[in-house]
C-alpha positions as a printed NumPy array, in Angstrom:
array([[-125.649,   65.58 ,  -48.005],
       [-128.775,   63.715,  -46.828],
       [-131.842,   63.898,  -49.081],
       [-134.198,   62.063,  -46.699],
       [-136.837,   63.756,  -44.566],
       [-136.695,   62.773,  -40.915],
       [-138.583,   63.356,  -37.676],
       [-137.277,   63.633,  -34.125],
       [-137.67 ,   61.168,  -31.273],
       [-139.268,   63.97 ,  -29.272],
       [-141.975,   64.433,  -31.918],
       [-142.774,   60.715,  -31.831],
       [-142.971,   60.641,  -28.036],
       [-145.383,   63.562,  -28.222],
       [-148.092,   61.371,  -29.821],
       [-150.283,   60.323,  -26.816],
       [-152.341,   57.81 ,  -28.826],
       [-149.201,   55.75 ,  -29.311],
       [-148.677,   53.52 ,  -26.318],
       [-144.991,   54.238,  -25.915],
       [-142.965,   55.922,  -23.19 ],
       [-139.391,   57.03 ,  -22.706],
       [-137.307,   55.046,  -20.238],
       [-134.082,   56.868,  -21.049],
       [-133.829,   59.603,  -23.678],
       [-130.627,   61.677,  -23.453],
       [-130.97 ,   62.788,  -27.089],
       [-134.625,   63.704,  -27.785],
       [-133.651,   65.672,  -30.911],
       [-132.171,   62.559,  -32.552],
       [-133.439,   62.099,  -36.115],
       [-135.461,   59.087,  -37.273],
       [-135.567,   58.294,  -40.982],
       [-137.5  ,   55.004,  -40.848],
       [-138.535,   52.057,  -38.669],
       [-136.81 ,   48.677,  -38.655],
       [-137.568,   45.524,  -36.671],
       [-135.077,   42.834,  -35.743],
       [-134.61 ,   40.134,  -33.14 ],
       [-130.972,   39.586,  -34.098],
       [-128.231,   40.172,  -31.584],
       [-126.274,   42.291,  -34.097],
       [-128.8  ,   44.079,  -36.344],
       [-126.65 ,   47.163,  -36.955],
       [-124.824,   45.494,  -39.853],
       [-128.08 ,   45.468,  -41.857],
       [-129.129,   49.059,  -41.098],
       [-128.092,   52.416,  -42.574],
       [-128.397,   54.529,  -39.437],
       [-131.041,   56.848,  -37.987],
       [-133.691,   54.107,  -37.957],
       [-136.007,   53.521,  -35.016],
       [-135.148,   49.892,  -34.191],
       [-137.999,   47.838,  -32.727],
       [-137.413,   44.515,  -30.975],
       [-139.047,   42.198,  -28.45 ],
       [-135.929,   40.311,  -27.375],
       [-132.776,   41.953,  -28.782],
       [-131.55 ,   38.408,  -29.358],
       [-131.542,   37.815,  -25.572],
       [-127.915,   38.716,  -24.818],
       [-126.302,   36.971,  -21.863],
       [-125.34 ,   38.937,  -18.779],
       [-124.576,   42.628,  -18.305],
       [-121.649,   42.506,  -20.744],
       [-123.86 ,   40.994,  -23.454],
       [-126.483,   43.751,  -23.152],
       [-123.766,   46.423,  -23.058],
       [-122.14 ,   45.062,  -26.218],
       [-125.552,   44.998,  -27.919],
       [-126.171,   48.675,  -27.098],
       [-122.648,   49.641,  -28.147],
       [-123.096,   47.958,  -31.545],
       [-126.28 ,   49.949,  -32.15 ],
       [-124.7  ,   53.293,  -31.241],
       [-121.629,   52.541,  -33.36 ],
       [-123.915,   51.68 ,  -36.286],
       [-125.72 ,   55.017,  -36.099],
       [-128.834,   53.744,  -34.312],
       [-129.802,   56.342,  -31.714],
       [-133.132,   54.932,  -30.526],
       [-134.333,   51.454,  -29.552],
       [-137.997,   50.571,  -28.992],
       [-138.49 ,   47.487,  -26.805],
       [-141.861,   45.728,  -27.171],
       [-143.44 ,   44.017,  -24.169],
       [-145.648,   40.96 ,  -23.965],
       [-143.789,   38.554,  -26.256],
       [-140.44 ,   37.679,  -24.699],
       [-140.484,   40.044,  -21.717],
       [-143.18 ,   41.552,  -19.515],
       [-140.872,   44.428,  -18.594],
       [-137.851,   45.98 ,  -20.244],
       [-134.785,   44.077,  -18.986],
       [-133.007,   46.156,  -16.288],
       [-129.642,   45.225,  -17.816],
       [-130.764,   46.831,  -21.102],
       [-131.73 ,   50.01 ,  -19.247],
       [-128.271,   50.064,  -17.637],
       [-126.595,   49.511,  -21.012],
       [-128.606,   52.332,  -22.583],
       [-127.556,   54.714,  -19.821],
       [-123.888,   53.818,  -20.269],
       [-123.896,   54.191,  -24.06 ],
       [-126.293,   57.133,  -24.517],
       [-128.813,   55.024,  -26.453],
       [-132.39 ,   56.348,  -26.406],
       [-134.644,   53.623,  -24.967],
       [-138.428,   53.533,  -25.493],
       [-140.893,   51.083,  -23.965],
       [-143.605,   49.852,  -26.366],
       [-146.776,   48.593,  -24.639],
       [-148.13 ,   45.089,  -25.427],
       [-151.217,   46.531,  -27.156],
       [-149.139,   48.742,  -29.48 ],
       [-148.318,   46.851,  -32.688],
       [-145.029,   47.465,  -34.457],
       [-146.895,   47.791,  -37.78 ],
       [-149.085,   50.629,  -36.49 ],
       [-146.048,   52.353,  -35.029],
       [-144.228,   52.068,  -38.37 ],
       [-147.238,   53.521,  -40.211],
       [-147.372,   56.465,  -37.798],
       [-143.698,   57.268,  -38.402],
       [-144.218,   57.021,  -42.174],
       [-147.155,   59.47 ,  -42.018],
       [-145.157,   61.916,  -39.898],
       [-142.281,   61.825,  -42.378],
       [-144.69 ,   62.385,  -45.289],
       [-146.191,   65.433,  -43.556],
       [-142.692,   66.776,  -42.936],
       [-141.776,   66.278,  -46.587],
       [-144.938,   68.031,  -47.825],
       [-144.365,   70.92 ,  -45.431],
       [-140.761,   71.181,  -46.619],
       [-141.857,   71.442,  -50.258],
       [-144.233,   74.291,  -49.442],
       [-141.533,   76.082,  -47.455],
       [-139.039,   75.63 ,  -50.291],
       [-141.46 ,   77.03 ,  -52.891],
       [-142.301,   80.053,  -50.728],
       [-138.628,   80.751,  -50.058],
       [-137.794,   80.53 ,  -53.762],
       [-140.381,   83.229,  -54.484],
       [-138.958,   85.498,  -51.773],
       [-135.418,   85.   ,  -53.082],
       [-136.497,   85.936,  -56.61 ],
       [-138.075,   89.113,  -55.243],
       [-134.92 ,   89.846,  -53.242],
       [-132.777,   89.494,  -56.363],
       [-134.62 ,   92.45 ,  -57.916],
       [-133.761,   94.788,  -55.024],
       [-130.858,   97.268,  -54.895],
       [-127.722,   95.659,  -53.429],
       [-129.38 ,   92.319,  -54.17 ],
       [-126.406,   90.322,  -52.889],
       [-127.085,   91.562,  -49.335],
       [-130.863,   91.201,  -49.691],
       [-130.603,   87.619,  -50.955],
       [-128.194,   86.702,  -48.17 ],
       [-130.521,   88.061,  -45.475],
       [-133.611,   86.392,  -46.969],
       [-131.854,   83.052,  -47.403],
       [-130.52 ,   83.1  ,  -43.828],
       [-133.971,   83.898,  -42.436],
       [-135.688,   81.347,  -44.666],
       [-133.497,   78.356,  -43.837],
       [-132.765,   79.356,  -40.235],
       [-129.007,   79.48 ,  -40.658],
       [-125.96 ,   81.701,  -40.696],
       [-125.244,   82.335,  -44.389],
       [-121.936,   83.672,  -45.693],
       [-120.897,   84.428,  -49.266],
       [-117.132,   84.308,  -49.702],
       [-114.865,   84.983,  -52.63 ],
       [-112.48 ,   82.297,  -53.834],
       [-109.873,   83.032,  -51.145],
       [-112.374,   83.222,  -48.29 ],
       [-112.992,   86.941,  -47.894],
       [-116.561,   87.722,  -46.82 ],
       [-118.648,   89.404,  -49.521],
       [-121.95 ,   89.295,  -47.609],
       [-123.287,   87.548,  -44.511],
       [-126.433,   87.322,  -42.396],
       [-127.81 ,   85.196,  -39.569],
       [-131.374,   84.08 ,  -38.89 ],
       [-132.862,   85.781,  -35.809],
       [-134.125,   82.398,  -34.602],
       [-130.639,   80.899,  -34.298],
       [-129.95 ,   79.94 ,  -30.666],
       [-126.305,   80.879,  -31.152],
       [-124.428,   83.178,  -33.498],
       [-122.239,   80.323,  -34.816],
       [-119.653,   82.903,  -35.912],
       [-116.648,   81.051,  -34.512],
       [-117.921,   77.694,  -35.775],
       [-118.416,   79.098,  -39.286],
       [-114.841,   80.429,  -39.358],
       [-113.435,   77.133,  -38.105],
       [-115.468,   75.284,  -40.745],
       [-114.094,   77.551,  -43.462],
       [-110.511,   76.896,  -42.346],
       [-111.119,   73.138,  -42.484],
       [-112.912,   73.412,  -45.813],
       [-110.239,   75.595,  -47.431],
       [-107.698,   72.9  ,  -46.597],
       [-109.804,   70.282,  -48.407],
       [-112.439,   71.715,  -50.758],
       [-113.554,   68.206,  -51.732],
       [-115.359,   67.912,  -48.378],
       [-118.488,   70.058,  -48.688],
       [-119.994,   69.445,  -45.238],
       [-118.809,   69.515,  -41.631],
       [-120.668,   68.32 ,  -38.552],
       [-119.605,   68.791,  -34.924],
       [-121.348,   69.12 ,  -31.582],
       [-121.614,   72.875,  -32.276],
       [-123.53 ,   72.502,  -35.513],
       [-123.6  ,   71.531,  -39.163],
       [-122.044,   73.462,  -42.05 ],
       [-122.51 ,   73.119,  -45.831],
       [-120.572,   74.678,  -48.717],
       [-121.962,   75.223,  -52.215],
       [-119.802,   76.46 ,  -55.121],
       [-121.017,   79.522,  -57.002],
       [-120.23 ,   79.235,  -60.705],
       [-120.35 ,   81.949,  -63.349],
       [-119.579,   81.276,  -67.012],
       [-118.381,   77.803,  -66.109],
       [-115.855,   79.088,  -63.587],
       [-115.93 ,   78.765,  -59.82 ],
       [-116.005,   82.339,  -58.526],
       [-117.272,   82.163,  -54.941],
       [-118.582,   79.944,  -52.143],
       [-121.954,   79.913,  -50.421],
       [-121.647,   78.745,  -46.809],
       [-124.521,   77.917,  -44.454],
       [-124.244,   76.842,  -40.819],
       [-127.004,   75.484,  -38.586],
       [-127.03 ,   74.664,  -34.894],
       [-128.941,   71.434,  -35.701],
       [-128.921,   69.126,  -38.693],
       [-130.88 ,   70.786,  -41.548],
       [-133.908,   69.296,  -43.248],
       [-133.567,   68.297,  -46.931],
       [-135.639,   71.275,  -48.135],
       [-133.214,   73.619,  -46.376],
       [-130.29 ,   71.941,  -48.128],
       [-132.124,   72.108,  -51.471],
       [-132.817,   75.814,  -50.923],
       [-129.104,   76.394,  -50.461],
       [-128.285,   74.629,  -53.723],
       [-131.034,   76.38 ,  -55.689],
       [-130.033,   79.803,  -54.342],
       [-126.658,   79.409,  -56.047],
       [-127.904,   80.668,  -59.428],
       [-129.461,   83.794,  -57.917],
       [-126.325,   84.448,  -55.891],
       [-124.168,   84.069,  -59.008],
       [-126.334,   86.611,  -60.837],
       [-126.323,   88.983,  -57.857],
       [-122.543,   88.676,  -57.554],
       [-122.105,   89.544,  -61.221],
       [-124.334,   92.595,  -60.762],
       [-122.558,   93.482,  -57.517],
       [-119.174,   93.379,  -59.239],
       [-120.447,   95.479,  -62.151],
       [-121.84 ,   98.116,  -59.777],
       [-118.648,   98.014,  -57.709],
       [-116.599,   98.564,  -60.869],
       [-118.866,  101.463,  -61.871],
       [-118.589,  103.017,  -58.408],
       [-114.855,  102.468,  -58.448],
       [-114.417,  104.392,  -61.695],
       [-116.597,  107.256,  -60.431],
       [-114.751,  107.493,  -57.131],
       [-111.344,  107.186,  -58.794],
       [-112.111,  110.152,  -61.032],
       [-113.708,  112.139,  -58.182],
       [-110.573,  111.571,  -56.089],
       [-108.349,  112.857,  -58.898],
       [-110.563,  115.928,  -59.374],
       [-110.393,  116.592,  -55.641],
       [-106.59 ,  116.541,  -55.73 ],
       [-106.573,  119.009,  -58.616],
       [-108.813,  121.408,  -56.688],
       [-111.983,  120.837,  -58.751],
       [-114.307,  120.272,  -55.794],
       [-117.503,  121.011,  -57.757],
       [-116.784,  118.403,  -60.423],
       [-115.777,  115.883,  -57.744],
       [-119.102,  116.528,  -55.998],
       [-121.092,  115.718,  -59.155],
       [-119.4  ,  112.332,  -59.577],
       [-119.707,  111.551,  -55.87 ],
       [-123.466,  112.171,  -55.971],
       [-123.731,  109.661,  -58.813],
       [-121.968,  107.028,  -56.686],
       [-123.708,  107.872,  -53.384],
       [-127.011,  109.624,  -54.24 ],
       [-128.393,  109.375,  -50.688],
       [-125.369,  110.579,  -48.717],
       [-124.474,  114.123,  -47.696],
       [-122.406,  116.303,  -50.064],
       [-118.629,  116.566,  -49.798],
       [-118.013,  118.906,  -46.871],
       [-116.191,  119.267,  -43.579],
       [-112.78 ,  117.865,  -42.751],
       [-111.285,  114.766,  -44.378],
       [-108.362,  112.548,  -43.411],
       [-106.059,  111.006,  -46.04 ],
       [-105.359,  107.307,  -45.468],
       [-102.895,  105.375,  -47.643],
       [-103.063,  101.57 ,  -47.398],
       [-100.58 ,   99.037,  -48.784],
       [-101.165,   95.321,  -49.27 ],
       [-102.405,   92.613,  -51.602],
       [-104.883,   93.884,  -54.207],
       [-107.705,   91.543,  -53.216],
       [-107.507,   92.622,  -49.574],
       [-107.402,   96.295,  -50.598],
       [-110.556,   95.893,  -52.68 ],
       [-112.279,   94.015,  -49.86 ],
       [-111.372,   96.887,  -47.519],
       [-112.786,   99.45 ,  -49.96 ],
       [-116.003,   97.405,  -50.151],
       [-116.354,   97.456,  -46.348],
       [-115.739,  101.208,  -46.279],
       [-118.412,  101.654,  -48.965],
       [-120.958,   99.531,  -47.064],
       [-120.437,  101.743,  -44.003],
       [-121.575,  104.877,  -45.854],
       [-124.642,  106.436,  -44.214],
       [-126.944,  109.362,  -44.908],
       [-125.626,  111.242,  -41.871],
       [-122.061,  111.819,  -43.029],
       [-120.236,  112.869,  -46.197],
       [-119.077,  109.923,  -48.331],
       [-115.507,  108.63 ,  -48.584],
       [-113.475,  108.711,  -51.787],
       [-110.637,  106.473,  -52.9  ],
       [-108.46 ,  105.403,  -55.766],
       [-106.329,  102.336,  -56.408],
       [-102.695,  102.766,  -57.313],
       [-100.173,  100.237,  -58.532],
       [ -99.452,   98.948,  -55.022],
       [-101.744,  100.829,  -52.663],
       [-105.147,  102.306,  -51.935],
       [-105.473,  106.04 ,  -51.256],
       [-108.624,  107.113,  -49.401],
       [-110.249,  110.363,  -48.332],
       [-112.176,  109.592,  -45.136],
       [-114.529,  111.99 ,  -43.289],
       [-113.196,  112.699,  -39.792],
       [-116.316,  111.169,  -38.199],
       [-115.821,  107.906,  -40.119],
       [-112.096,  107.518,  -39.351],
       [-112.447,  105.388,  -36.158],
       [-114.735,  102.9  ,  -37.935],
       [-112.399,  102.782,  -40.944],
       [-109.3  ,  102.136,  -38.818],
       [-111.111,   99.44 ,  -36.803],
       [-110.964,   97.253,  -39.916],
       [-107.22 ,   96.797,  -39.434],
       [-107.855,   94.724,  -36.304],
       [-109.811,   92.178,  -38.356],
       [-108.069,   88.935,  -39.235],
       [-108.799,   89.251,  -42.955],
       [-106.938,   92.589,  -43.087],
       [-104.049,   91.675,  -40.782],
       [-101.52 ,   91.915,  -43.63 ],
       [-102.499,   95.48 ,  -44.584],
       [-100.538,   98.567,  -43.491],
       [-101.963,  102.091,  -43.284],
       [-100.534,  105.59 ,  -43.046],
       [-102.875,  108.274,  -41.702],
       [-102.344,  111.913,  -42.601],
       [-103.527,  115.086,  -40.905],
       [-107.136,  116.149,  -41.398],
       [-107.878,  119.172,  -43.592],
       [-110.991,  120.883,  -44.959],
       [-112.159,  118.984,  -48.031],
       [-111.073,  121.871,  -50.278],
       [-107.468,  121.456,  -49.038],
       [-107.475,  117.677,  -48.663],
       [-104.439,  117.162,  -50.922],
       [-102.258,  119.018,  -48.38 ],
       [-102.369,  116.016,  -46.047],
       [-101.75 ,  113.247,  -48.579],
       [ -97.948,  113.538,  -48.508],
       [ -97.969,  113.068,  -44.728],
       [-100.085,  109.919,  -45.051],
       [ -97.619,  108.49 ,  -47.554],
       [ -94.735,  109.265,  -45.218],
       [ -96.586,  107.693,  -42.286],
       [ -97.027,  104.497,  -44.301],
       [ -93.233,  104.116,  -44.34 ],
       [ -93.223,  103.917,  -40.538],
       [ -95.586,  100.914,  -40.382],
       [ -94.509,   97.34 ,  -39.746],
       [ -95.531,   94.043,  -38.175],
       [ -95.871,   95.597,  -34.715],
       [ -97.437,   98.834,  -35.975],
       [ -99.89 ,   98.263,  -38.849],
       [-101.237,  101.836,  -38.596],
       [ -99.074,  104.969,  -38.254],
       [-100.236,  108.592,  -37.942],
       [ -98.218,  111.399,  -39.509],
       [ -99.225,  113.863,  -36.78 ],
       [ -97.659,  111.69 ,  -34.072],
       [ -94.562,  110.989,  -36.155],
       [ -93.936,  114.639,  -36.998],
       [ -94.41 ,  115.799,  -33.417],
       [ -92.135,  113.149,  -31.937],
       [ -89.519,  114.171,  -34.491],
       [ -89.767,  117.79 ,  -33.338],
       [ -89.111,  116.804,  -29.732],
       [ -86.062,  114.79 ,  -30.768],
       [ -84.625,  117.805,  -32.593],
       [ -85.178,  120.115,  -29.605],
       [ -83.628,  117.701,  -27.108],
       [ -85.089,  116.358,  -23.862],
       [ -83.458,  118.898,  -21.504],
       [ -84.514,  121.864,  -23.635],
       [ -88.089,  120.583,  -23.857],
       [ -88.259,  120.   ,  -20.074],
       [ -86.952,  123.494,  -19.326],
       [ -89.362,  125.083,  -21.791],
       [ -92.259,  123.105,  -20.331],
       [ -91.483,  124.212,  -16.8  ],
       [ -91.292,  127.877,  -17.812],
       [ -94.399,  127.833,  -20.049],
       [ -96.634,  126.043,  -17.523],
       [ -95.365,  127.871,  -14.418],
       [ -98.347,  130.312,  -14.367],
       [-100.699,  127.324,  -14.154],
       [ -99.189,  125.867,  -10.982],
       [-102.069,  125.   ,   -8.663],
       [-104.599,  125.645,  -11.456],
       [-105.652,  122.067,  -12.222],
       [-108.829,  123.137,  -14.017],
       [-106.914,  125.465,  -16.352],
       [-104.278,  122.799,  -17.038],
       [-107.026,  120.315,  -17.944],
       [-108.563,  122.932,  -20.23 ],
       [-105.214,  123.473,  -21.961],
       [-104.842,  119.725,  -22.522],
       [-108.279,  119.558,  -24.109],
       [-107.634,  122.672,  -26.196],
       [-104.571,  121.025,  -27.72 ],
       [-106.292,  117.652,  -28.123],
       [-109.38 ,  119.104,  -29.83 ],
       [-107.551,  121.861,  -31.715],
       [-109.677,  124.486,  -30.004],
       [-113.089,  122.878,  -30.543],
       [-115.057,  124.472,  -27.683],
       [-118.081,  122.217,  -28.038],
       [-115.94 ,  119.102,  -27.781],
       [-113.987,  120.58 ,  -24.849],
       [-117.232,  121.314,  -23.008],
       [-118.487,  117.779,  -23.599],
       [-115.243,  116.13 ,  -22.444],
       [-114.85 ,  118.32 ,  -19.347],
       [-118.547,  118.242,  -18.478],
       [-118.839,  122.034,  -18.585],
       [-121.18 ,  124.548,  -20.173],
       [-119.778,  126.269,  -23.263],
       [-119.969,  129.656,  -21.531],
       [-117.897,  128.287,  -18.658],
       [-115.338,  127.   ,  -21.153],
       [-115.18 ,  130.438,  -22.805],
       [-114.583,  132.219,  -19.489],
       [-111.919,  129.746,  -18.387],
       [-110.26 ,  130.03 ,  -21.772],
       [-109.953,  133.8  ,  -21.334],
       [-108.406,  133.254,  -17.904],
       [-106.053,  130.588,  -19.301],
       [-104.768,  132.831,  -22.08 ],
       [-104.361,  135.723,  -19.628],
       [-102.319,  133.541,  -17.27 ],
       [-100.084,  132.249,  -20.071],
       [ -99.873,  135.577,  -21.859],
       [-100.592,  134.01 ,  -25.267],
       [-103.353,  133.89 ,  -27.864],
       [-104.072,  130.194,  -28.356],
       [-105.788,  130.898,  -31.66 ],
       [-102.321,  131.465,  -33.149],
       [-100.553,  128.43 ,  -34.594],
       [ -97.294,  129.28 ,  -32.814],
       [ -99.011,  129.402,  -29.429],
       [-100.688,  126.05 ,  -30.071],
       [ -97.343,  124.484,  -30.989],
       [ -95.742,  125.921,  -27.842],
       [ -98.568,  124.554,  -25.7  ],
       [ -98.22 ,  121.11 ,  -27.257],
       [ -94.441,  121.036,  -26.669],
       [ -94.915,  122.211,  -23.074],
       [ -97.458,  119.494,  -22.336],
       [ -95.228,  116.832,  -23.898],
       [ -92.244,  118.073,  -21.886],
       [ -93.874,  117.381,  -18.521],
       [ -92.624,  113.788,  -18.705],
       [ -89.154,  114.644,  -20.023]])
């Protein structure tokens, strides 16, 4: 980690009172930490890197190969920019030096005869001092904002967002094995850096002794988060350009606040977990009112327990299960009833509102949850939720490497068709659907009726019809088929008939 303030070549070239001009500058964002002067033919051995090297002769190399070797030695030694002074050894910058700079990518600046090296060095020193002073002010202001953020609810997320915005980086807090606890990116970042941050973590996890990574894509730093003398998490920050020292210092100093926020986050998570565990058990025993009281304590801003819920049973490693539960909790909004869950010896059982099921199941496509398996039961009104739990447990048994998520509804229906036999199903389908021959609109309505379980509003939306039109067509459909689709037996017959079309 560099603790030296630096300026860019571009900033130096932007000073019109300095009599300098760029002859070749492929890397204007290159950092300058100081100014050095040398007339030696191999000055790189005496320099640390990132200096602006000033010379009037460069040791007068011989021929094109000599100038090329000179430029190559500078670039290899970490010198990105050469300033060539006129009026002492040369009236113009040697053309062979310009050619060498173009071949090696060395920034080349022409320094006019009336521009002294001393004055140029003083200007760079003043610019660096201003940068350092500005960095100290920025660091102090950011520290105050981070302290304020630590006092907010869900402080771990608030601190992460404020830190990312303050240092202009993508900031990720990970647990010891790399699972994301919180993350945020500065809006000013030119790129998301998501892929680079993941690649950096993979490299870092293979060698935790290396705390920084730099590539053409950006620069990444890792800071350990310690609590009670033990390493409990990692703070990762990625920039698209090399960070200033104050930004690096802010990352280090934020560690204590993050450690405190993590401890609070884990305490609250444990408290929520106990509330939700008990609420889940009360729900299974039919005590909906008592479950509601505990749920309101865990999620005071969400809607009450109501509507239809889907049981989801997930198996996997405990850490991944808890990370999944944390993601499900963070997705809770004011517009839907909250989820409930409990941890068993080897699995996680969840009660998920129907509206939140797609978002919940999307987690299983994430890399961090690739080893988890989930069984999904049939949805029921919240008061009868326990009726679907057995199906979810059975569905879990049908999961595997090629099918991480299995639905009991699909499994049970496919089993019914196997029992009936393909020829029987095909014959039944032909007979049941015969009255609808040539009635494509009624057949489409029947398909939607089965798919939505008779939800007229959803049917109207899918088919692009008015609800009154759906009602009239539904009457015609039932008249044609000679059945009442509100009856469970008729719905089952319709489903079998539709499945049998391909038998």
